[in-house]
N, CA and C of each residue as an Amber inpcrd file, in Angstrom:
protein
   669
  29.9080000   1.9350000  68.7420000  29.2260000   2.8920000  67.8650000
  27.8390000   3.1660000  68.4160000  27.4770000   4.4100000  68.3540000
  26.1600000   4.7860000  68.8440000  25.0990000   4.5230000  67.7880000
  24.0070000   4.1030000  68.2400000  22.8940000   3.7800000  67.3310000
  21.9570000   4.9730000  67.2710000  21.8370000   5.5270000  66.1120000
  20.9910000   6.7100000  65.9330000  19.6910000   6.3050000  65.3010000
  18.6210000   6.8640000  65.7910000  17.2870000   6.5990000  65.2420000
  16.8890000   7.7480000  64.3300000  16.8430000   7.4530000  63.0130000
  16.4440000   8.4820000  62.0440000  14.9380000   8.5940000  62.0220000
  14.4130000   9.7780000  61.9160000  12.9490000   9.9550000  61.8840000
  12.3480000   9.3330000  60.6330000  11.2130000   8.7030000  60.8100000
  10.5030000   8.0610000  59.7020000   9.4220000   9.0080000  59.2000000
   9.4900000   9.3220000  57.9220000   8.5030000  10.2330000  57.3330000
   7.2770000   9.4480000  56.8940000   6.2320000  10.1980000  56.6070000
   4.9990000   9.5600000  56.1510000   5.1530000   8.9520000  54.7580000
   6.0500000   9.5260000  53.9420000   6.2650000   8.9730000  52.5950000
   6.8360000   7.5690000  52.6620000   7.6720000   7.3120000  53.7150000
   8.2420000   5.9750000  53.8470000   7.2030000   4.9530000  54.2600000
   6.1370000   5.4460000  54.9460000   5.1040000   4.5330000  55.3990000
   4.0620000   4.2440000  54.3400000   4.0360000   5.0630000  53.2950000
   3.0330000   4.8530000  52.2470000   3.3860000   3.6300000  51.4140000
   2.3740000   2.8320000  51.1400000   2.5570000   1.6300000  50.3300000
   2.3280000   1.9870000  48.8660000   3.2230000   1.5360000  48.0360000
   3.0910000   1.8340000  46.6020000   1.8160000   1.2100000  46.0500000
   1.0310000   2.0370000  45.4100000  -0.2480000   1.5780000  44.8720000
  -0.0440000   0.8960000  43.5260000  -0.6410000  -0.2490000  43.3640000
  -0.5790000  -0.9770000  42.0910000  -1.7390000  -0.5190000  41.2240000
  -1.4750000  -0.0270000  40.0090000  -2.5710000   0.4480000  39.1680000
  -3.5240000  -0.6820000  38.8100000  -4.7930000  -0.3640000  38.8610000
  -5.8200000  -1.3470000  38.5420000  -5.9110000  -1.5370000  37.0350000
  -6.5270000  -2.6430000  36.5680000  -6.6800000  -2.8480000  35.1110000
  -7.4430000  -1.7240000  34.4320000  -8.4400000  -1.1650000  35.1300000
  -9.1810000  -0.0630000  34.5220000  -8.3020000   1.1610000  34.3410000
  -7.4020000   1.4180000  35.3050000  -6.4800000   2.5520000  35.1690000
  -5.5090000   2.3230000  34.0250000  -5.0070000   1.0940000  33.8790000
  -4.1080000   0.7970000  32.7620000  -4.8160000   0.9410000  31.4240000
  -6.0740000   0.4760000  31.3700000  -6.8300000   0.6120000  30.1180000
  -7.0780000   2.0770000  29.7910000  -7.3800000   2.8780000  30.7970000
  -7.5990000   4.3040000  30.5640000  -6.3200000   4.9790000  30.0870000
  -5.1850000   4.5780000  30.6760000  -3.9190000   5.1500000  30.2370000
  -3.5830000   4.7920000  28.7990000  -3.8940000   3.5440000  28.4260000
  -3.6480000   3.1270000  27.0520000  -4.5350000   3.8850000  26.0710000
  -5.8150000   4.0550000  26.4340000  -6.7220000   4.8210000  25.5770000
  -6.2910000   6.2730000  25.4790000  -5.7300000   6.7960000  26.5610000
  -5.2640000   8.1850000  26.5440000  -4.0650000   8.3510000  25.6100000
  -3.2000000   7.3260000  25.5520000  -2.0070000   7.3950000  24.7130000
  -2.2500000   6.9160000  23.2880000  -3.3960000   6.2550000  23.0460000
  -3.6450000   5.6640000  21.7370000  -3.6500000   6.6800000  20.5990000
  -4.3280000   7.8410000  20.7170000  -4.2760000   8.8020000  19.5970000
  -2.8590000   9.2550000  19.2700000  -2.0460000   9.4930000  20.3130000
  -0.6770000   9.9190000  20.0570000   0.1220000   8.8230000  19.3730000
  -0.1190000   7.5730000  19.7760000   0.5820000   6.4560000  19.1320000
   0.1680000   6.2970000  17.6850000  -1.1340000   6.4760000  17.4100000
  -1.6140000   6.3580000  16.0330000  -1.0400000   7.4620000  15.1530000
  -0.9880000   8.6740000  15.6930000  -0.4240000   9.7870000  14.9230000
   1.0450000   9.5340000  14.6270000   1.7630000   9.0560000  15.6310000
   3.1820000   8.7750000  15.4200000   3.3750000   7.6590000  14.4030000
   2.5430000   6.6270000  14.4940000   2.6460000   5.5230000  13.5450000
   2.3840000   6.0000000  12.1150000   1.3690000   6.8620000  11.9360000
   1.0440000   7.3740000  10.5970000   2.1380000   8.2810000  10.0580000
   2.7690000   9.0660000  10.9420000   3.8440000   9.9470000  10.4920000
   5.0820000   9.1580000  10.0850000   5.3290000   8.0640000  10.7810000
   6.5130000   7.2660000  10.4590000   6.2960000   6.4480000   9.1990000
   5.0920000   5.9020000   9.0310000   4.8250000   4.9700000   7.9310000
   3.7930000   5.5380000   6.9560000   3.8740000   6.8410000   6.6850000
   2.8890000   7.4330000   5.7780000   3.0310000   6.9100000   4.3600000
   4.2340000   6.5480000   3.9540000   4.4240000   6.0370000   2.5910000
   3.7380000   4.6990000   2.4210000   3.9200000   3.7930000   3.3880000
   3.2730000   2.4870000   3.3010000   1.7490000   2.6140000   3.3360000
   1.2450000   3.5240000   4.1870000  -0.2010000   3.7310000   4.2680000
  -0.7440000   4.2920000   2.9630000  -0.0240000   5.2350000   2.3700000
  -0.4670000   5.8250000   1.1050000  -0.4600000   4.7890000  -0.0180000
   0.5540000   3.9340000  -0.0340000   0.6190000   2.8870000  -1.0670000
  -0.5590000   1.9280000  -0.9360000  -0.8740000   1.5380000   0.3070000
  -2.0020000   0.6320000   0.5120000  -3.3130000   1.2890000   0.0850000
  -3.4790000   2.5670000   0.4170000  -4.7140000   3.2680000   0.0750000
  -4.8650000   3.4150000  -1.4380000  -3.8530000   3.9670000  -2.0850000
  -3.9340000   4.1740000  -3.5350000  -3.9410000   2.8530000  -4.2970000
  -3.1790000   1.8790000  -3.8060000  -3.1870000   0.5770000  -4.4510000
  -4.5450000  -0.0980000  -4.3560000  -5.1860000   0.0110000  -3.2000000
  -6.5290000  -0.5630000  -3.0500000  -7.5310000   0.1420000  -3.9580000
  -7.3810000   1.4530000  -4.0980000  -8.2730000   2.1950000  -4.9920000
  -8.1200000   1.7380000  -6.4330000  -6.8890000   1.6220000  -6.9030000
  -6.6630000   1.1840000  -8.2770000  -7.0990000  -0.2620000  -8.4770000
  -6.8480000  -1.1140000  -7.5000000  -7.2630000  -2.5120000  -7.6170000
  -8.7770000  -2.6170000  -7.6940000  -9.4950000  -1.8300000  -6.8780000
 -10.9560000  -1.8410000  -6.9320000 -11.4910000  -1.3540000  -8.2590000
 -10.8710000  -0.3130000  -8.8200000 -11.3250000   0.2050000 -10.1170000
 -11.0890000  -0.8140000 -11.2200000  -9.9220000  -1.4640000 -11.2170000
  -9.6370000  -2.4670000 -12.2510000 -10.5910000  -3.6410000 -12.1600000
 -10.8630000  -4.1040000 -10.9530000 -11.8080000  -5.2160000 -10.7920000
 -13.2140000  -4.8140000 -11.2260000 -13.5990000  -3.5840000 -10.9290000
 -14.9420000  -3.1180000 -11.2590000 -15.1540000  -3.0480000 -12.7680000
 -14.2330000  -2.3870000 -13.4740000 -14.4120000  -2.2240000 -14.9240000
 -14.2360000  -3.5560000 -15.6480000 -13.3230000  -4.4090000 -15.1720000
 -13.1480000  -5.7150000 -15.8110000 -14.3890000  -6.5800000 -15.6080000
 -14.9790000  -6.5200000 -14.4300000 -16.1920000  -7.2960000 -14.1630000
 -17.3450000  -6.8470000 -15.0630000 -17.5010000  -5.5410000 -15.2250000
 -18.5720000  -5.0360000 -16.0990000 -18.3550000  -5.4400000 -17.5590000
 -17.1240000  -5.4630000 -17.9850000 -16.8440000  -5.8670000 -19.3670000
 -17.0700000  -7.3600000 -19.5600000 -16.7990000  -8.1450000 -18.5530000
 -16.9570000  -9.6060000 -18.6930000 -18.4290000  -9.9960000 -18.6740000
 -19.2020000  -9.4300000 -17.7360000 -20.6180000  -9.8140000 -17.6640000
 -21.4100000  -9.2280000 -18.8320000 -20.9460000  -8.1410000 -19.4050000
 -21.5800000  -7.5410000 -20.5930000 -20.6340000  -7.6830000 -21.7870000
 -20.1690000  -8.9030000 -22.0050000 -19.1200000  -9.0870000 -23.0100000
 -19.6360000  -8.8250000 -24.4240000 -20.8710000  -9.1800000 -24.7150000
 -21.3970000  -8.9250000 -26.0600000 -21.4480000  -7.4330000 -26.3470000
 -21.8960000  -6.6590000 -25.3690000 -21.9230000  -5.2020000 -25.5440000
 -20.5080000  -4.6480000 -25.6380000 -19.6060000  -5.2090000 -24.8580000
 -18.2070000  -4.7820000 -24.9120000 -17.5900000  -5.1020000 -26.2690000
 -17.8780000  -6.2800000 -26.8050000 -17.3610000  -6.6490000 -28.1140000
 -17.9360000  -5.7490000 -29.1990000 -19.2230000  -5.4480000 -29.1130000
 -19.8490000  -4.5770000 -30.1110000 -19.2360000  -3.1850000 -30.0820000
 -19.0090000  -2.6650000 -28.8670000 -18.3790000  -1.3420000 -28.7630000
 -16.9490000  -1.3460000 -29.2600000 -16.2290000  -2.4410000 -29.0380000
 -14.8500000  -2.5130000 -29.5080000 -14.7900000  -2.6010000 -31.0280000
 -15.7640000  -3.2890000 -31.6440000 -15.7880000  -3.3730000 -33.1030000
 -16.1000000  -2.0320000 -33.7470000 -16.7140000  -1.1310000 -32.9980000
 -17.0220000   0.1970000 -33.5230000 -15.8690000   1.1780000 -33.3290000
 -14.8160000   0.7220000 -32.6900000 -13.6370000   1.5730000 -32.5230000
 -12.8420000   1.6110000 -33.8350000 -11.9670000   2.6100000 -33.9920000
 -11.2200000   2.7490000 -35.2510000 -10.0720000   1.7470000 -35.3670000
 -10.3930000   0.4570000 -35.2710000  -9.4050000  -0.6050000 -35.4180000
  -9.9200000  -1.5870000 -36.4540000  -9.0040000  -2.3540000 -36.9840000
  -9.4280000  -3.4420000 -37.8550000 -10.1300000  -4.5100000 -37.0250000
 -10.9040000  -5.3660000 -37.6880000 -11.6880000  -6.3630000 -36.9670000
 -10.8170000  -7.3120000 -36.1550000  -9.7210000  -7.8590000 -36.6950000
  -8.8830000  -8.7520000 -35.8650000  -8.3030000  -8.0410000 -34.6320000
  -7.8790000  -6.7920000 -34.8280000  -7.3200000  -6.0500000 -33.6920000
  -8.3980000  -5.7640000 -32.6510000  -9.6000000  -5.4170000 -33.1090000
 -10.7010000  -5.1360000 -32.1860000 -11.0800000  -6.3800000 -31.3790000
 -11.1290000  -7.5430000 -32.0460000 -11.4530000  -8.7870000 -31.3330000
 -10.3590000  -9.1240000 -30.3160000  -9.1000000  -8.9170000 -30.7120000
  -8.0010000  -9.1660000 -29.7760000  -8.0830000  -8.2380000 -28.5740000
  -8.3520000  -6.9540000 -28.7880000  -8.4420000  -5.9960000 -27.6840000
  -9.6450000  -6.2680000 -26.7910000 -10.7160000  -6.8110000 -27.3650000
 -11.8950000  -7.1200000 -26.5520000 -11.5650000  -8.1560000 -25.4810000
 -10.6590000  -9.0660000 -25.7790000 -10.2300000 -10.0490000 -24.7830000
  -9.0360000  -9.5420000 -23.9630000  -8.1600000  -8.7770000 -24.6020000
  -6.9180000  -8.3800000 -23.9340000  -7.1350000  -7.3010000 -22.8800000
  -8.0430000  -6.3490000 -23.1410000  -8.2070000  -5.2250000 -22.2060000
  -8.7150000  -5.6890000 -20.8390000  -9.8240000  -6.4570000 -20.7620000
 -10.2270000  -6.9110000 -19.4130000  -9.2330000  -7.8680000 -18.7750000
  -8.5250000  -8.6450000 -19.6020000  -7.5070000  -9.5390000 -19.0340000
  -6.3750000  -8.7400000 -18.4040000  -5.9300000  -7.6810000 -19.0860000
  -4.8760000  -6.8240000 -18.5290000  -5.3420000  -6.1240000 -17.2590000
  -6.5930000  -5.7220000 -17.2260000  -7.1250000  -5.0640000 -16.0250000
  -7.1650000  -6.0280000 -14.8460000  -7.5400000  -7.2740000 -15.0850000
  -7.5280000  -8.2770000 -14.0190000  -6.1020000  -8.5810000 -13.5630000
  -5.1780000  -8.6640000 -14.5070000  -3.7820000  -8.9280000 -14.1540000
  -3.2300000  -7.7990000 -13.2960000  -3.5570000  -6.5550000 -13.6720000
  -3.0860000  -5.4100000 -12.8850000  -3.6360000  -5.4520000 -11.4680000
  -4.9060000  -5.8130000 -11.3280000  -5.5120000  -5.8980000  -9.9940000
  -4.8540000  -6.9910000  -9.1530000  -4.5890000  -8.1450000  -9.7620000
  -3.9640000  -9.2510000  -9.0210000  -2.5300000  -8.9150000  -8.6260000
  -1.8070000  -8.2420000  -9.5000000  -0.4300000  -7.8660000  -9.1790000
  -0.3800000  -6.8570000  -8.0380000  -1.3330000  -5.9390000  -8.0120000
  -1.3680000  -4.9590000  -6.9240000  -1.7460000  -5.6210000  -5.6030000
  -2.6630000  -6.5740000  -5.6660000  -3.1150000  -7.2250000  -4.4370000
  -2.0690000  -8.1070000  -3.7850000  -1.1050000  -8.6030000  -4.5570000
  -0.0540000  -9.4640000  -4.0030000   1.1580000  -8.5980000  -3.6890000
   1.5840000  -8.5680000  -2.4210000   2.6020000  -7.6200000  -1.9680000
   3.9260000  -7.7320000  -2.7110000   4.4760000  -8.9420000  -2.9550000
   5.7550000  -9.0020000  -3.6610000   5.7060000  -8.4350000  -5.0800000
   4.5300000  -8.4250000  -5.7240000   4.4220000  -7.9190000  -7.1000000
   3.6730000  -6.5770000  -7.1500000   3.5340000  -5.9190000  -6.0050000
   2.7770000  -4.6630000  -5.9790000   3.4500000  -3.5730000  -6.8040000
   4.7650000  -3.5020000  -6.7550000   5.4840000  -2.5010000  -7.5430000
   5.2640000  -2.7220000  -9.0300000   5.3290000  -3.9770000  -9.4590000
   5.0760000  -4.2990000 -10.8630000   3.6360000  -3.9710000 -11.2430000
   2.6890000  -4.2760000 -10.3540000   1.2900000  -3.9880000 -10.6480000
   1.0010000  -2.5100000 -10.7590000   1.5980000  -1.7030000  -9.8880000
   1.3890000  -0.2560000  -9.9610000   2.0260000   0.3260000 -11.2160000
   3.1960000  -0.1890000 -11.5930000   3.8030000   0.2600000 -12.8400000
   2.9720000  -0.1270000 -14.0580000   2.4350000  -1.3480000 -14.0280000
   1.5670000  -1.8000000 -15.1130000   0.2870000  -0.9720000 -15.1700000
  -0.2450000  -0.5950000 -14.0150000  -1.4330000   0.2590000 -13.9720000
  -1.1490000   1.6270000 -14.5710000   0.0220000   2.1680000 -14.2640000
   0.3890000   3.4620000 -14.8380000   0.5090000   3.3830000 -16.3610000
   1.0480000   2.2730000 -16.8720000   1.1500000   2.1120000 -18.3280000
  -0.2320000   1.9880000 -18.9690000  -1.1290000   1.2290000 -18.3370000
  -2.4890000   1.1020000 -18.8730000  -3.2080000   2.4490000 -18.8810000
  -3.0790000   3.1870000 -17.7750000  -3.7400000   4.4850000 -17.7130000
  -3.1320000   5.4730000 -18.7060000  -1.8460000   5.3500000 -18.9700000
  -1.2240000   6.2060000 -19.9900000  -1.8070000   5.9100000 -21.3660000
  -1.9660000   4.6180000 -21.6920000  -2.5460000   4.2440000 -22.9860000
  -4.0030000   4.6980000 -23.0900000  -4.7910000   4.4790000 -22.0390000
  -6.2020000   4.8710000 -22.0720000  -6.3500000   6.3920000 -22.1560000
  -5.5060000   7.1240000 -21.4250000  -5.5830000   8.5880000 -21.4430000
  -5.1950000   9.1330000 -22.8110000  -4.1690000   8.5400000 -23.4170000
  -3.7690000   8.9820000 -24.7540000  -4.8790000   8.7160000 -25.7690000
  -5.5430000   7.5720000 -25.6550000  -6.6290000   7.2480000 -26.5870000
  -7.7950000   8.2190000 -26.4300000  -8.1560000   8.5450000 -25.1780000
  -9.2450000   9.4850000 -24.9480000  -8.8470000  10.8840000 -25.4210000
  -7.5770000  11.2320000 -25.2200000  -7.1140000  12.5360000 -25.7040000
  -7.2080000  12.6650000 -27.2120000  -6.8910000  11.5910000 -27.9350000
  -7.0310000  11.6180000 -29.3970000  -8.4970000  11.7230000 -29.8000000
  -9.3890000  11.1090000 -29.0050000 -10.8180000  11.2220000 -29.3010000
 -11.3100000  12.6440000 -29.0960000 -10.7890000  13.3340000 -28.0800000
 -11.1760000  14.7290000 -27.8490000 -10.6870000  15.6210000 -28.9780000
  -9.5260000  15.3120000 -29.5370000  -8.9810000  16.0970000 -30.6520000
  -9.6230000  15.7390000 -31.9890000 -10.6630000  14.8890000 -31.9440000
 -11.4260000  14.5010000 -33.1440000 -10.5480000  13.7780000 -34.1670000
  -9.5660000  13.0470000 -33.6540000  -8.7790000  12.2050000 -34.5600000
  -9.6300000  11.0450000 -35.0450000 -10.4980000  10.5130000 -34.1460000
 -11.4230000   9.4600000 -34.5220000 -12.7480000  10.0750000 -34.9450000
 -13.7280000   9.2450000 -35.1070000 -15.0530000   9.7050000 -35.4960000
 -15.7050000  10.4860000 -34.3560000 -16.5680000  11.4510000 -34.6980000
 -17.2510000  12.2560000 -33.6850000 -18.2700000  11.4360000 -32.8940000
 -18.7620000  10.3540000 -33.4530000 -19.7610000   9.5190000 -32.7810000
 -19.1450000   8.2380000 -32.2430000 -17.8850000   8.3260000 -31.8390000
 -17.1900000   7.1570000 -31.3250000 -17.7250000   6.8210000 -29.9370000
 -18.1980000   5.5860000 -29.6900000 -18.7500000   5.2410000 -28.3690000
 -17.6420000   5.0220000 -27.3430000 -17.9730000   5.2890000 -26.1060000
 -17.0310000   5.0520000 -25.0080000 -17.1530000   3.5940000 -24.5710000
 -16.0300000   2.9110000 -24.4810000 -16.0190000   1.4920000 -24.1470000
 -15.1740000   1.2490000 -22.8970000 -15.3630000   2.1330000 -21.9010000
 -14.5060000   2.0910000 -20.7100000 -14.9600000   1.0650000 -19.6870000
 -16.2240000   0.6640000 -19.7020000 -16.7100000  -0.3100000 -18.7410000
 -17.3650000   0.2910000 -17.5230000 -17.5160000   1.6060000 -17.4650000
 -18.2020000   2.2340000 -16.3450000 -19.7110000   2.1030000 -16.5010000
 -20.4160000   2.0790000 -15.3680000 -21.8750000   1.9850000 -15.4280000
 -22.4670000   3.2810000 -15.9630000 -21.9800000   4.4070000 -15.4680000
 -22.4570000   5.7200000 -15.9160000 -21.5940000   6.1740000 -17.0800000
 -22.1920000   6.3800000 -18.2240000 -21.4630000   6.8410000 -19.3980000
 -21.2480000   8.3470000 -19.3000000 -20.0150000   8.7640000 -19.3340000
 -19.6740000  10.1750000 -19.2490000 -19.0760000  10.6120000 -20.5730000
 -19.0060000  11.9290000 -20.7520000 -18.4440000  12.4490000 -21.9920000
 -16.9450000  12.2380000 -22.0790000 -16.4250000  12.4800000 -23.2740000
 -15.0110000  12.2610000 -23.4950000 -14.1490000  13.1940000 -22.6560000
 -14.5720000  14.4540000 -22.4950000 -13.7730000  15.4080000 -21.7150000
 -13.7340000  15.0190000 -20.2370000 -14.9050000  14.6610000 -19.6870000
 -14.9280000  14.2140000 -18.2920000 -14.1460000  12.9080000 -18.1290000
 -14.2470000  12.0660000 -19.1370000 -13.4860000  10.8160000 -19.0920000
 -11.9890000  11.0880000 -19.1250000 -11.5670000  12.0860000 -19.8810000
 -10.1500000  12.4470000 -19.9460000  -9.6570000  12.9500000 -18.5850000
 -10.4510000  13.8030000 -17.9410000 -10.0760000  14.3070000 -16.6120000
 -10.0000000  13.1560000 -15.6080000 -10.9640000  12.2390000 -15.6850000
 -10.9700000  11.0890000 -14.7810000  -9.7500000  10.2120000 -15.0080000
  -9.3780000  10.0060000 -16.2610000  -8.2010000   9.1830000 -16.5650000
  -6.9090000   9.8470000 -16.0940000  -6.8250000  11.1730000 -16.2600000
  -5.6300000  11.8790000 -15.7860000  -5.5030000  11.7490000 -14.2690000
  -6.6330000  11.8350000 -13.5750000  -6.6300000  11.6780000 -12.1200000
  -6.1310000  10.2900000 -11.7200000  -6.6270000   9.2470000 -12.3830000
  -6.1790000   7.8850000 -12.0800000  -4.7240000   7.6690000 -12.4830000
  -4.2990000   8.3270000 -13.5580000  -2.9060000   8.2120000 -13.9730000
  -1.9760000   8.8120000 -12.9250000  -2.3540000   9.9580000 -12.3720000
  -1.5380000  10.5800000 -11.3260000  -1.5000000   9.7060000 -10.0700000
  -2.6400000   9.1080000  -9.7190000  -2.6830000   8.2560000  -8.5270000
  -1.7930000   7.0310000  -8.6990000  -1.9320000   6.3460000  -9.8240000
  -1.1330000   5.1400000 -10.0500000   0.3600000   5.4650000 -10.1550000
   0.6990000   6.5990000 -10.7690000   2.1070000   6.9820000 -10.8740000
   2.6900000   7.3390000  -9.5090000   1.9350000   8.0800000  -8.7120000
   2.4080000   8.4570000  -7.3830000   2.5340000   7.2250000  -6.4850000
   1.5900000   6.2970000  -6.5910000   1.6850000   5.0630000  -5.8070000
   2.8980000   4.2380000  -6.2350000   3.1970000   4.2370000  -7.5300000
   4.3780000   3.5220000  -8.0170000   5.6520000   4.1360000  -7.4520000
   5.7260000   5.4700000  -7.4270000   6.9090000   6.1470000  -6.8830000
   7.0730000   5.8400000  -5.3930000   5.9620000   5.8850000  -4.6470000
   6.0300000   5.6030000  -3.2190000   6.4380000   4.1530000  -2.9500000
   5.8870000   3.2260000  -3.7260000   6.2360000   1.8160000  -3.5350000
   7.7060000   1.5720000  -3.8600000   8.2150000   2.2360000  -4.8780000
   9.6350000   2.1060000  -5.2050000  10.4910000   2.7170000  -4.0980000
  10.0140000   3.7950000  -3.5200000  10.7090000   4.4290000  -2.4010000
  10.7590000   3.4980000  -1.1900000   9.6160000   2.8560000  -0.9260000
   9.5650000   1.9170000   0.1950000  10.4750000   0.7210000  -0.0620000
  10.5040000   0.2450000  -1.3020000  11.3320000  -0.9270000  -1.6190000
  12.8130000  -0.6340000  -1.4510000  13.2030000   0.6230000  -1.6200000
  14.6070000   0.9910000  -1.4690000  14.9040000   1.5430000  -0.0840000
  14.0450000   1.2500000   0.8830000  14.2550000   1.7400000   2.2380000
  15.4800000   1.0750000   2.8550000  15.9360000   1.6550000   3.9410000
  17.1500000   1.1580000   4.5950000  16.8800000  -0.1990000   5.2280000
  17.7740000  -1.1210000   4.9970000  17.6770000  -2.4550000   5.5840000
  18.8420000  -2.6510000   6.5380000  18.6380000  -3.5220000   7.4890000
  19.6920000  -3.8540000   8.4360000  20.1460000  -5.2800000   8.2110000
  21.3300000  -5.5620000   8.6400000  21.9280000  -6.8800000   8.4220000
  22.2170000  -7.5330000   9.7600000  21.8050000  -8.7710000   9.9000000
  22.0560000  -9.4770000  11.1460000  23.3990000 -10.1950000  11.0860000
  23.6830000 -10.9620000  12.1120000  24.9980000 -11.6050000  12.1940000
  25.1790000 -12.6780000  11.1440000  24.0920000 -13.1900000  10.5890000
  24.1890000 -14.2290000   9.5640000  24.1710000 -13.6530000   8.1600000
  24.3290000 -12.3090000   8.0500000  24.3340000 -11.6120000   6.7670000
  23.0170000 -11.7710000   6.0220000  21.9280000 -11.9110000   6.7860000
  20.6000000 -11.9630000   6.1900000  19.9450000 -10.6060000   6.3680000
  19.3920000 -10.0590000   5.3050000  18.7690000  -8.7420000   5.3600000
  17.3040000  -8.8820000   5.6930000  16.8200000  -7.9750000   6.5200000
  15.4080000  -7.9450000   6.8540000  15.0110000  -6.4900000   7.0640000
  13.7570000  -6.1670000   6.7470000  13.2830000  -4.8040000   6.8410000
  12.8970000  -4.4890000   8.2800000  13.0090000  -3.2120000   8.6040000
  12.5980000  -2.7500000   9.9310000  11.1010000  -2.9300000  10.0750000
  10.7020000  -3.6740000  11.0860000   9.2910000  -3.9770000  11.2750000
   8.5120000  -2.7160000  11.5970000   7.3770000  -2.5310000  10.9010000
   6.5830000  -1.3270000  11.1230000   5.9730000  -1.2940000  12.5100000
   5.7440000  -2.4430000  13.0980000   5.1200000  -2.4820000  14.4170000
   6.0870000  -1.9800000  15.4780000   7.4120000  -2.0220000  15.1890000
   8.3790000  -1.5840000  16.1730000   8.5030000  -0.0730000  16.2510000
   7.7960000   0.6660000  15.4030000   7.7870000   2.1130000  15.5210000
   6.9440000   2.5830000  16.6890000   6.0510000   1.7140000  17.1780000
   5.2490000   2.0340000  18.3470000   6.0590000   1.6810000  19.5880000
   6.2550000   2.6260000  20.5200000   7.1650000   2.3620000  21.6480000
   6.7700000   1.1720000  22.4940000   5.4630000   0.9400000  22.7060000
   5.0340000  -0.1430000  23.5930000   5.5010000  -1.4870000  23.0530000
   5.1910000  -1.7390000  21.7830000   5.5460000  -3.0330000  21.1940000
   7.0450000  -3.1490000  20.9740000   7.7380000  -2.0290000  20.7140000
   9.1730000  -2.0980000  20.5290000   9.8670000  -2.4900000  21.8120000
   9.3770000  -1.9620000  22.9450000   9.9750000  -2.3160000  24.2240000
   9.6900000  -3.7580000  24.5980000   8.4960000  -4.2400000  24.1800000
   8.1610000  -5.6250000  24.5000000   9.0020000  -6.6020000  23.6990000
   9.1920000  -6.2500000  22.4120000   9.9580000  -7.1760000  21.5670000
  11.4200000  -7.2320000  21.9770000  11.9580000  -6.0160000  22.3270000
  13.3490000  -5.9940000  22.7760000  14.3090000  -6.1300000  21.6200000
  15.4920000  -5.7010000  21.8460000  16.5380000  -5.8150000  20.8380000
  17.4390000  -6.9820000  21.2080000  17.4500000  -7.9580000  20.3540000
  18.2570000  -9.1390000  20.6110000  19.6780000  -8.8840000  20.1420000
  20.6010000  -8.9420000  21.0390000  21.9860000  -8.7260000  20.7030000
  22.6310000 -10.0580000  20.3350000  23.4740000 -10.0340000  19.3500000
  24.1400000 -11.2840000  18.9780000  25.0530000 -11.7730000  20.0880000
  24.9850000 -13.0450000  20.3230000  25.7930000 -13.6660000  21.3710000
  27.0180000 -14.2950000  20.7280000  28.1590000 -13.9220000  21.2230000
  29.4010000 -14.4580000  20.6930000  29.8380000 -15.6370000  21.5450000
  30.0820000 -16.7450000  20.8960000  30.5140000 -17.9380000  21.6050000
  32.0120000 -17.8480000  21.8780000  32.3420000 -18.1160000  23.0760000
  33.7350000 -18.0700000  23.4690000  34.2190000 -19.4770000  23.8250000
  35.3650000 -19.7590000  23.3970000  35.9630000 -21.0580000  23.6780000
  36.8640000 -20.9200000  24.8980000  36.4130000 -21.4690000  26.0110000
  37.1690000 -21.3700000  27.2540000  38.1730000 -22.5110000  27.4260000
  38.2080000 -23.3790000  26.4960000  39.1500000 -24.5000000  26.6220000
  40.5790000 -24.0490000  26.3920000  41.5120000 -24.7530000  26.9280000
  42.9230000 -24.4540000  26.7840000  43.5340000 -25.4080000  25.7560000
  44.3590000 -24.8180000  24.9590000  45.0290000 -25.6490000  23.9750000
  46.1130000 -26.4760000  24.6520000  46.1610000 -27.6790000  24.2170000
  47.2020000 -28.5640000  24.7550000  48.4770000 -28.3380000  23.9950000
  49.4950000 -28.1850000  24.7500000  50.8050000 -27.9760000  24.1270000
  51.4360000 -29.2970000  23.7540000
């Protein structure tokens, strides 16, 4: 057989360049905005729940704290409400306690759905009470006992309560939607949720998909 000498091109002589750490860092920074946008588009429900839940938790902690540190003023304002004295005393302790419970339930992930639902119920009760005050069902000189530092009028308070009611209700719907998300089942029939970090291509490729390994018995049965 004849030996043929093929021409060597310059591309064959070029040595593959290894990217430097600075080049890799620049590439990652270049792709970071796109990765963040993709992550937000995929997990917008979880992000919205965290945002609205944190807002409601902060408001509950704020108003409960003001009522506790100014408890005498809170008790005096509650006694001036259109309730009997025993009911007013009970509500003076129950309202800040319920607000703290709602904040704690929202802050703990397994009970977040319950906390958001409880927040929606509290805001429904508070909004209905303020609405009755606007309709002059109670006395015209009824004091506001909401626990805010800045005292606002009943109409502005009603608008503020409706806004918080919509936020807590929407967060409850989103959290329920997330809780009913699609789950996958592994070989041991254990359910686990799709990890949010795996929506980013870099980390998903690093983690890899572990395929179940089937054990095979290569032994021969004795006859």
